[in-house]
N, C-alpha and C positions, 0 to 999 in steps of 0.2 A: 240640691236637696238629697239626691241619691248618695252622694259622697259622705254626707253625715250619717246616713243609715248604715252604710258600709262600715264606717269607722266605729260606730256604736256596736254593731254586731261583732266586729273584730275584737274590740276591747272587752265586751261582755264575755265572749268565749275565752279570752285570755284569763280574765278574772275567775270565770267558772272552773275552768280546768286547773288553774293553779290551786284554787281552794279545794277542789276535789282530790287532788294529789295529796295535799296536806291533811285532809280529812281522813284518808286511808291510813296515813302514817300515824295519826293521833289515835285512831280507833285501835290499830295494831299495837299501840303502846299503852292501851288501857284507859285513854282519856275519852270515854264514851260520851259524856255530856257535851264536851267541847266539839266532838265530831258530829253529834246530832244537831248542834246549833249551826255549825258550818253547813250541813246538809240542807237546813231550812233555807239558808241564804242561797246556796247553790241551786236549789229547786226554783226559787223565785227568779234567779238570773236565767236559768235555762228556759223557763216558760216565756219570758219576755223576748230573749234573743231568738229562740225557735219560732215564735209567733211572728217576728219581723221577717224571718227568712221565708216561711211558707206562704206568706201573703204575697200573691202575684209572682211566684217563683218562676213560672214559665216565661214571663216577659222580662224578668231581671235575674238571670242565673248567676250573675256576679255575687249576689247575696250568699249563695252556697259556697263560693270560693273563699270569701271572707270569714264565713262561719268555720270552714275547715282549717284555714290558715290560723285563725285564732285558737282553734282547739289544739293544733300542733305546737304553737308557741306557748300556749298556757300549760300544757303538759310538761314541756321542757322547763319553763320558768318554775313551775311547782316543784319539780325535782331539784332544781338548783337551790331554791329557797329552803327546801327540806334539808339538803345537804348542809347548808350554812347554819341552820338552827340546831341541827344534830340532835333530834329528840331520841331518847332511849339509851340503852346500854348495849355494850358489846362484851362478848367472852372471847378472849384472845387465847389461843393456844399457840405457844411459841416452841418450836422444836429446835434445840441447840445442842452443841457439843458440850459434854460435862465440864471442860475447862472454862467455859464462859458462864456457866450457870451461876456461880456465886457472885460474880460481878454484876450480872443482870439483876439478881435478887437484891443485892446491896443498893444498886441504883434505884430500883423501884421502891425499896423500903425508905431511902432517903427522901423520896418524893411522896411518901405516905400512900403508896399504891399497893393495895392488898394483892398477895399472890400465893400461889401454892405450887409446890415442885413435885413432879413425879420422876423418880430417877430410874435409869436403865443402864446397861453396860455401854451401849453406843451413843445414845442421845438422852437428853433430859427434856421434859416438857414442863414449861412454866406456864401455869393457868392464871390469867388475870381477868378480872371483871371490872370494867370501867364504864364511865359515862362516855357516850359517843363523842362529846366535845373534847375529851382528853385523849382520844385515840392517836392522833398524830404526835402529840408530845410523847406518849409511851412508845410508839413505834420508833421515834427518833432516838429515844434513849437506848433502846434495844439494838438498833442498827449501828450506833456508835461503838458498841461493844462487840457485837458479832454481825458483820455485814453479809454472812451467809445463812443467817437464821431463816427458818421457815415459819411464817405466821399464818395461822388460820383464824379468821374472824367470823363469829356468828352473832346474830341478834340474840340478846339475852333479856329475860324478864325474871326478876326476883319474885318467887312465890311465897306468900304468907299462909302457912298452914294453920288452920283452926284446930285447937286441942279439944 
């Protein structure tokens, strides 16, 4: 009987922490309603799993171990899932030598990726705003042209200004 309770606590914490990680990412990317719905589910799971742990914890401390282990794995799994679904946008700042700039811009334009170039004497900066799902494709394109390019990636949100 105890093994079933341990297993349930463990799975509940994995689910709870995975959803909590996703909720944070969704809210940070402006998806407040979906984040709120996830928080409702997370709260229910938390109350049930925590209730199972605190009931008679002194005589069965293994419940705490499975609770903590589920939290650990759930947090890791949530980060892994978020990385795979890649919600949001990135602003890439690529610092490259002027002799590579035109080739990079041409390659980006061929793939219909918007970009903006800031030129200087020693280096150029190509600014690119993309969906996170496309980041690897863009980085591969750029690295094929300039394998010494410096890329700075920032989380980006497009703001709509009311007039």
